[in-house]
C-alpha positions in Angstrom: 0.0 0.0 -0.1 2.9 2.4 0.9 4.5 1.7 -2.4 1.5 2.3 -4.4 1.2 5.5 -2.6 4.8 6.7 -3.0 4.6 5.7 -6.9 1.2 7.9 -7.1 3.1 10.9 -5.5 6.2 10.4 -8.1 3.5 10.3 -11.0 1.7 13.5 -9.6 5.1 15.2 -9.3 6.1 14.5 -12.9 2.5 15.1 -14.2 2.2 18.4 -12.7 5.4 19.7 -13.9 4.6 18.5 -17.4 1.3 20.0 -17.2 2.9 23.4 -15.9 5.6 23.4 -18.6 3.0 22.8 -21.5 0.4 25.5 -19.8 2.9 28.3 -19.3 4.7 27.7 -22.9 1.3 27.8 -24.5 0.0 30.7 -22.5 2.9 32.7 -23.2 2.9 32.1 -26.9 -0.8 33.1 -27.0 -0.2 36.3 -25.0 2.6 37.4 -27.0 1.2 36.7 -30.3 -1.9 38.6 -29.0 0.0 41.5 -28.2 1.7 41.5 -31.5 -1.4 41.3 -33.4 -2.7 44.0 -31.4 -0.3 46.3 -31.7 0.3 45.7 -35.3 3.8 44.4 -34.8 2.7 41.1 -36.8 1.1 42.0 -40.0 0.5 39.3 -42.7 -0.4 41.8 -45.4 -1.1 41.3 -49.1 1.0 43.9 -50.4 4.0 42.9 -52.4 6.0 46.0 -52.7 8.7 47.1 -50.6 6.4 47.9 -47.7 4.9 44.3 -47.8 8.3 42.7 -48.1 9.6 44.3 -44.9 6.4 43.5 -43.1 6.6 40.0 -44.0 10.1 39.7 -42.9 9.6 41.3 -39.9 6.6 38.8 -38.9 8.6 35.9 -39.5 11.6 37.1 -37.3 8.8 37.8 -34.5 7.3 34.6 -35.2 10.5 32.7 -34.6 11.5 34.8 -31.7 8.1 34.4 -30.1 8.2 30.8 -30.4 11.5 30.4 -29.0 11.0 32.6 -25.8 7.8 30.8 -25.1 9.6 27.4 -25.1 12.3 28.9 -22.6 9.8 30.5 -20.4 7.4 27.4 -20.0 10.5 25.4 -19.2 12.0 27.8 -16.6 8.6 28.3 -15.0 7.9 24.7 -14.6 11.5 24.0 -13.1 11.0 26.9 -10.6 7.7 26.2 -9.5 7.6 22.3 -9.1 9.8 19.5 -7.9 13.0 19.4 -9.9 13.6 15.8 -9.5 11.6 12.5 -10.1 10.8 10.3 -6.9 8.8 10.1 -4.0 8.1 13.1 -1.9 10.4 15.3 -4.1 10.8 18.8 -2.4 9.1 21.6 -4.2 10.2 24.9 -5.1 13.5 23.9 -6.0 15.7 24.2 -9.1 17.8 21.9 -11.0 20.2 25.0 -11.6 21.1 24.8 -8.0 24.1 22.6 -7.8 23.2 21.7 -4.1 19.9 20.2 -5.1 21.4 17.9 -7.9 20.1 14.3 -7.5 22.3 12.9 -9.8 23.8 13.7 -13.4 21.5 11.3 -15.4 18.4 12.0 -13.4 18.9 15.7 -13.7 19.6 15.8 -17.2 16.6 13.5 -18.1 14.5 16.1 -16.0 15.7 19.0 -17.9 15.0 17.5 -21.3 11.7 16.3 -20.1 10.7 20.0 -19.1 12.3 21.5 -22.2 10.4 19.0 -24.4 7.2 19.2 -22.8 7.5 23.2 -23.0 8.3 22.9 -26.6 5.1 20.9 -27.2 3.1 23.8 -25.5 4.9 26.3 -27.7 3.7 24.5 -30.8 0.5 26.5 -30.4 2.4 29.5 -32.3 1.8 27.0 -35.4 -1.8 27.4 -36.1 -1.8 31.0 -34.5 0.5 32.3 -37.1 -0.4 29.9 -39.9 -4.1 30.9 -40.1 -3.8 34.6 -40.3 -0.8 34.4 -42.7 -3.3 32.9 -45.2 -3.9 36.7 -46.2 -0.6 37.2 -47.2 0.6 37.2 -50.9 3.9 36.0 -51.7 5.2 36.0 -55.3 7.9 33.4 -54.3 5.5 30.7 -52.6 2.2 29.6 -53.2 1.5 28.7 -49.5 2.5 31.6 -47.2 0.9 29.9 -44.2 3.1 27.0 -44.7 6.0 29.2 -44.6 4.8 31.0 -41.5 4.0 27.8 -39.6 7.4 26.3 -40.5 9.0 29.4 -39.1 7.3 28.9 -36.0 8.4 25.2 -35.5 12.1 26.3 -36.3 11.8 28.8 -33.4 10.4 25.9 -31.1 13.6 24.0 -32.0 15.7 27.1 -31.2 14.0 27.6 -27.9 14.5 24.0 -27.2 18.2 24.3 -27.2 18.1 27.6 -25.1 15.8 25.8 -22.6 18.2 23.3 -21.8 20.9 25.9 -21.0 18.6 27.8 -19.2 17.5 25.0 -16.8 21.4 24.5 -16.3 22.2 28.3 -15.6 20.0 30.5 -13.6 22.0 33.3 -15.3 20.9 32.3 -18.7 17.5 32.0 -17.7 17.7 35.8 -16.2 19.3 36.8 -19.3 16.4 35.6 -21.6 13.6 37.0 -19.6 15.3 40.3 -19.2 15.8 40.7 -22.8 12.1 39.5 -23.4 10.9 42.3 -21.3 13.1 44.7 -22.9 12.1 43.9 -26.6 8.5 43.9 -25.7 8.9 47.1 -23.8 10.6 48.7 -26.9 8.1 47.2 -29.5 5.0 48.9 -27.4 7.0 52.2 -27.2 7.6 52.0 -30.7 4.1 51.1 -31.8 2.8 54.0 -29.5 5.0 56.4 -30.9 3.9 55.6 -34.5 0.5 56.0 -33.8 0.9 59.4 -31.6 3.2 60.6 -34.3 0.1 60.6 -36.8 2.1 58.0 -38.9 -0.6 55.2 -38.2 0.2 51.9 -36.9 3.7 50.9 -38.4 5.4 47.4 -38.0 7.8 47.6 -35.3 11.2 45.7 -35.8 12.4 43.3 -33.5 14.9 45.1 -31.2 14.7 48.2 -33.4 14.0 51.9 -32.7 13.5 53.9 -36.0 15.7 57.0 -35.5 15.2 58.1 -39.0 17.4 58.3 -42.1 20.0 60.4 -40.6 23.2 59.1 -38.7 23.7 56.1 -41.0 27.4 55.0 -41.7 27.8 54.1 -45.5 23.8 54.3 -45.7 23.8 50.5 -44.1 24.6 50.8 -40.2 22.1 53.3 -38.2 24.7 54.5 -35.8 22.0 55.2 -32.8 20.2 51.8 -33.5 23.8 49.9 -33.4 24.4 51.8 -30.0 21.1 50.8 -28.7 21.3 47.1 -29.6 24.9 46.6 -28.3 24.6 48.8 -25.6 21.4 47.1 -24.3 22.9 43.7 -24.7 26.0 44.9 -22.8 24.2 46.2 -19.9 21.6 43.3 -19.6 24.6 40.9 -20.0 26.1 42.3 -16.6 23.1 43.0 -14.5 21.6 39.7 -15.3 24.7 37.7 -14.5 25.4 39.7 -11.4 23.0 37.9 -8.8 24.2 34.4 -10.3 27.9 35.6 -9.9 27.2 36.9 -6.1 25.5 33.4 -5.4 28.7 31.8 -6.5 26.9 29.7 -9.3 28.9 28.0 -11.9 31.4 30.3 -13.3 31.1 29.0 -17.0 27.3 29.4 -17.0 27.7 33.0 -15.7 30.4 33.7 -18.2 28.3 32.8 -21.3 24.9 34.0 -20.1 25.2 37.3 -21.6 25.1 35.6 -25.1 21.6 33.9 -24.4 19.1 36.6 -25.1 21.0 38.6 -28.2 21.7 34.9 -29.7 17.8 34.3 -29.8 17.3 37.7 -31.7 20.1 37.0 -34.0 18.9 33.5 -34.7 15.6 35.2 -35.5 17.2 37.6 -38.1 19.2 35.3 -39.6 16.4 32.6 -40.2 14.1 35.1 -41.5 16.4 36.5 -44.5 19.7 34.4 -44.5 20.8 36.1 -47.6 19.1 39.5 -47.0 16.9 39.4 -49.9 14.1 41.8 -49.8 15.4 43.4 -46.6 14.7 47.2 -46.9 18.1 49.3 -46.7 17.1 51.2 -43.5 16.9 50.2 -39.8 15.9 46.9 -40.7 19.1 46.1 -42.7 21.0 47.7 -39.9 19.5 45.4 -37.4 20.2 42.1 -39.5 23.6 43.2 -39.7 24.1 44.3 -36.0 22.3 41.4 -34.2 25.6 39.1 -34.3 27.9 41.9 -32.9 25.1 42.5 -30.2 25.6 38.8 -29.3 29.4 39.8 -29.0 28.5 42.6 -26.7 26.3 40.7 -24.3 28.9 37.9 -24.0 31.6 40.4 -23.4 29.3 41.8 -20.5 29.0 38.6 -18.7 32.6 37.6 -19.3 33.8 40.9 -17.8 31.6 40.5 -14.7 32.5 36.8 -14.2 36.4 37.9 -14.5 35.7 40.7 -11.9 34.1 38.5 -9.5 36.8 35.8 -9.8 39.3 38.6 -9.1 37.7 39.7 -6.0 37.3 36.2 -4.7 41.1 35.6 -5.3 41.9 38.4 -3.4 39.6 37.9 -0.4 41.2 34.5 -0.4 43.6 33.7 2.6 47.1 33.5 1.5 49.3 30.7 2.5 50.1 30.7 5.9 53.9 30.0 6.8 54.2 28.5 10.3 57.4 29.5 11.8 58.7 27.3 14.6 59.0 29.0 18.0 62.7 29.7 18.7 64.2 29.8 22.2 64.5 33.3 23.8 68.3 34.7 23.8 70.1 35.0 26.8 69.4 38.4 28.7 72.2 41.2 28.2 75.1 40.4 30.4 74.3 36.5 31.2 76.1 33.6 30.1 73.8 30.7 29.1 75.1 27.6 30.7 72.3 25.3 31.3 68.8 24.8 32.4 67.7 25.8 35.9 65.7 24.1 38.5 62.4 21.9 37.6 60.1 24.3 39.1 61.5 27.5 37.2 59.7 27.2 33.9 58.9 29.9 31.3 55.7 30.2 29.5 55.3 27.2 27.2 57.4 24.9 29.5 60.8 26.1 28.5 63.1 25.8 31.7 64.2 29.4 32.9 68.0 30.2 33.3 69.6 30.8 36.7 72.2 33.8 36.8 75.0 34.0 39.3 77.6 36.8 39.5 81.0 36.3 38.0 84.2 38.3 37.7 84.5 41.7 36.6 84.6 42.0 32.9 85.7 45.3 31.2 83.6 47.2 28.8 84.4 49.8 26.7 82.4 53.1 27.1 79.4 53.6 29.4 76.1 51.8 29.8 72.6 53.0 30.7 71.8 53.8 34.2 71.0 51.0 36.4 68.2 50.9 38.9 70.1 53.0 41.3 69.6 55.9 39.1 73.7 56.6 38.5 75.7 55.5 35.7 77.8 52.6 36.5 81.7 52.6 35.7 83.1 51.5 32.8 83.5 48.2 34.2 80.4 46.3 34.9 79.8 42.9 36.7 78.7 40.2 34.4 76.7 37.1 35.4 76.6 33.4 34.5 74.2 31.0 34.3 75.0 27.5 36.3 72.7 24.5 36.0 71.4 23.4 39.3 68.5 21.0 38.1 69.2 17.3 37.5 70.8 18.0 34.2 74.0 19.6 35.8 75.7 16.5 35.6 75.8 16.7 32.0 78.3 19.5 32.3 78.6 23.2 31.6 77.9 24.8 28.4 80.1 27.1 26.7 80.0 30.5 28.0 78.6 33.2 25.7 77.0 36.5 26.3 76.7 40.0 24.9 76.0 43.6 26.2 73.4 45.1 24.3 
């Protein structure tokens, strides 16, 4: 009876996590697509001119990116909010990204793959949600635009599956993806609202692009403010997203490469939408296609820089190698000749025998010496003392006379 109960608890743990991954991924995909359609970010237009081609490519890039991010969000949410490892009475609210909670390499890898795959299944809802509206598009290079749009959604799910495994292995990667997603949607909303408020009508917002106008272009290809925005944001997010994980002492490799996760998904969406840049308008859109790979490098540089700074601080805070010096015997006092050990009861601190001083003959000393307790300086001849052994070791013979006057 107890075995059946424990087995049922394990099944419910797996089942609940799987359902959570599918539900969060599907809900995230539906919410993002709804926001995109509402703001005019995704537009499947029937126009075949330059504006129509630009909107078509922008919609394909958004589709790929939304499918990928939905997969990652579903897997990460299921991992954070459910039991991370199979087995009876698995603890809740523990992440497999926490090294201290790993039940084993095989079990952890299987759990991460299961969450990523189930999240990918939930993200497949993007296929019908983009294929059905894409039937309104007219493309001279294809007879079935809905098939093309659905195919891009599937490719995006595959990209998200790979990134989700990395996000489940490193909390810094997951944080970077979520921060990048938040930034891109905030930029898209601001761009759409700006277009409406500027009496320009609802314009298609490019992925990660702010339209600064036709000025400030380099060689009529690279938008300088657009490039600075993409690369600067990638750098800042790469640093800030990796900072908490670095302070927690997470895996150094995961922290170092985390800055490339979010920008890499954007660059993949752009590359897959137009690998040969055919039909890309020579404006901010072309600049975004060309700058996206450099944004990956900028984000990676930010996380690597932070990881190096944290590693340097840890090395400086680490205690240095301590050198243990053996305790040396105290030197003989000034004007005392060391001749041997004293009585057994005369002990220094630490158990070392104390010398016994006895007066000896007068010895000449050149110059004058400091005042003695009487207050007056002694003559140039002072009385030296010697140490004689009075203990049981006295039979060993006297030691060589030695002394100094400091």
